[in-house]
N, C-alpha and C positions, 0 to 999 in steps of 0.2 A: 537767330531770334525766333521765339515762338510765343503763342498765346495759350494760357490755360483756360479751363472751362469757365472761369470767372472773369475773363477778360484781362487778367494781369499779363503784362509783358515780361517775359523771362529770358535773360541772357546768362547762360550758365547758372550760377546760383544767385544772380542779381534779379530781384523781382521788383518791377516798377509798379507802385501802388496806383490803382485806378479808383479805389473807394476807401473811405476811412472806416467803413463798417465791416471790413474783412475780419472774420473770426480769429485768424492768425495774429491779428494786431491788438487783441484785447489787452494783453499785458502792458501795452503802451498807452492805450486809449481809455480804458474804463475800469481797470482794477485798482483799488486802493492799496496802500502799502500793507495793511493787515491781510487783505485778500491775496496779495502776491506771496505772502509768507505761507499761505496754505496751498498755493499752486503746486501740483506735483509733490504732495506732502511726503511721499516716500523718499524724495531727494532733498527734502529740507526747505522747499520753497524757492522763490525767485526774487532777485533784486535787480534794479535797473541801474546800470553803470552809464554815466553821462560824460562825454568828452574823450578825446583820444588818450590823454594822460591816464585817466581812471580805467578806461577799457584796457589799455596796454598793461597797467599794473595788475589788473584782475587776471589777465591771461598769463602774465609772468608768474603769478603766485598760485596758479593751478586751477583757477575758476573755469567752469565749463559753460560756454556760451550756448544758448538755445536759438538765438537769432540776433541780427543786427538791424538797426534802423538808421540809415545814413542819408544825409543831404546829397543831392546829385553833384553839387560842387566839390564834395569831398570823396566821391566814390572811387576815383582812380587811385588817389593816394592811399585810401584806406585798404583797398584790395592788395596793394603792394606790401602793406605792413602786417597783414593778417598772417600768423604762422601757418605753415602748410597743413598741419594737422586739423585746422579749423577751416580750411578753404572751401569745404562743402556746406558749411552752415548757411542757412538762408540769409541773404542781405536784402532787406526791403529798402526802397529808395523812392524819393519824390523831390519836387522843388520845395524850397524852404516854406513857401506860403501854404502848401498842402500839409507839410509836417506840422506847422504851427496849428492849423485847423485840427489835425489829427490828435495831437498831444494836449492842446490847450495852452501851451506855453512856447515861447520862442527858444529854439535850440541854438543857443549862442555859440556852442562848439560843434553843432551840426552832426553829432553822433550819439546814438544810444545803443545799448545792448542789454537784452534780457539774459541773465545768467543764473545758474543754480547757486543757491547760497552754500558757501562752504560750511562744513561741520565745525562748530566752535569747540575749543578745548574746555575741559572741566576747570572748576575753581582750583582744584589741587594742582593741575598741570600748569595753570597760569602762575600760581604762587611759587611753584617749585624752584624756579631759577631767577625770580625777580628780587631786586633790592629796593626799587622805588616803583610805586604804582599810583595811579589816580583812581579815585572812586567817584562816580557821578551819581548824585541823588536828585531825582525829580527834575532834571534839566530837559525841558520839553521843546526848546527851539532847535530846529535841525541845523541852522547855521552855527549856533554855539557848540553843539555836539561835534560837528565836523571840525570846527576850528580847534577845539580842545584836543581831539585826536591828533591833528596835525602838529600842534605844539608838543603833545606828549611824545610823539615819535621823534620829533626833531631835538627835543631838549632833555633827552636821556631818561625819560620814564621807561621802565621795562615792560609795563603792562597797564591795562585799563579794566576796571570792573564797572559794570553798568547796572543800576537797579532797574527793576521792572517798570517803574513809573517814568523812566526816561524815554525820550525820542529814540526810535530804532536807529542805530548807527548805519544800518544798511539802507535807510531811506535815501531816495535819489539825491536830494539836496545835501544831506549830511555827508554822503559819500563824495559828492562833487567838491564841497568846501574842504573836505579833508585831503583832497588831492590823492585819494586812493590809499591813504595811510591806515584807514580802517582795515585794510587787507594786509597790512604789513606789521603792525604792532599787535602782540598777543592781547586778546580781550575775551571776556565772556559776560553773560548775564548773571546777576544775583537773583535767584528765584523769588517770586512773589511770597511775601511773608517771612523772608529770610533776612530782612534789613530793617532796623539796625542790628537786631538780634534774631538769630544767632550769628549773623554775618561777621560782626566785629569780633566775637569770641573765636570764630574760625580763623580770622586773620591773626589773632594773637597766637593761636596754636601753630601757625606757620612762621611765627617769629616776628610779626609785624607790630610796630606801634602805629597808632592811628592819630592823625592830626586833623581836627575840624577847622575849616577856614570860616571864621566868624568875626563880626564886629563887636562882640561882647567885651565889656571893660576888662575882664580878667584874662583876656587872650594875650599871648606873647607875640612879639614881632617875628617874622619868618627868618630873620638872621640870628635868632637866639641859639647859643651853643647847644642847648638841650635838644634841639631839633637836628642840628647839623651833625651831632655825634651819633645819631641812630644808625645802626647797621641796616635795618629794614624799616621803611617808612611808607605808609599809605596816606596819601593826601586826599581828603574828602571835600568835594565841592558841591554846593547846594544850588537850588533853583534860582532862576533869574530874578524873581520878585522877592520871595520870602527867605531865601537862603536855606540853610540846613534846619531840619526839624529839631526842636529842643531836645527830644530824646536821643537823637544822634549825637548832638554836642555833648550831652551828659555821659554817653557811653564811651566817647573817644578818650584817648590817653592825654592828648594836648588840644588846646584851642589856640589858634594863631591868626594873625592879621598882617596885611601889608600896610606899613606906616604911610599915612597920607599927609599931604600939605594943601595949603590954600583953601581949606574948608571942604575939600572933596571927601565924601565919606566912603566911596567904594569904586571899584572898577567893574565893567562888564565881566561876567564870569569867564568868558573865553580869554579876555585880556589878562585877568587875574591869574588864570591857570598858567599862562605862559611865564609870568613873572615868578610864580611860586615854583614851577618846575625847574626853572633855571637856578633859583636860589637853593633849592633843596635837593638838587641832583646828587647822586652818589659821588663823593670826592675820591 
């Protein structure tokens, strides 16, 4: 055991936090998600992975950890699970009460890691081998974005496209709710000003038909044979409140709905996504 010049207790690469104001901890304490995207810009920015499942998936998929922040009660188990190649990455630790004060929220899973954002594929690369994909337009709630990614990965969507007005899928809560599937299913951004046009035209060039999920009267049910027969289909989901923009609906090849009963007009966008993905999966 030794102490550094700032009074931190260091055991090998485990550093016990003595102050929440340490500069090395800024990525966990004071940087917003947009600021994290600009950290170490040459490497593409930083994201925060929360929980053992998400951290494990991130490491398995090749993400590079910059540091770990682990509750004391998890430290022994965590050190046993870290791959040897990352055994020298700094592990900051403290009691749960200190970590909550530091981060501003309760670490229900007791583990965080600051990781370098992986490079995303191009639109062309995402579309090249996909048959079914989800397109997210202006979905701003992190929980919904994470849940949609999890459903898309589980229910046979091949890829996800995200418009620039959406919540960042690498946002801590979105990543946690997705259970790490943001790192497993191919996805990329649609650049600002590229949606709905020329984005939809580009999808057509790759052989995709687009279906706008909407409550409009002229929409067809999601079990319509016209949808099920498509070789390549992109399912377009809209914002939590207003749904898809009228210009997006007008540009899409189809408009579709989930038939409802008992006077219910719609489902939460994440729940709707799961139903749609299962119904329209490639047979």
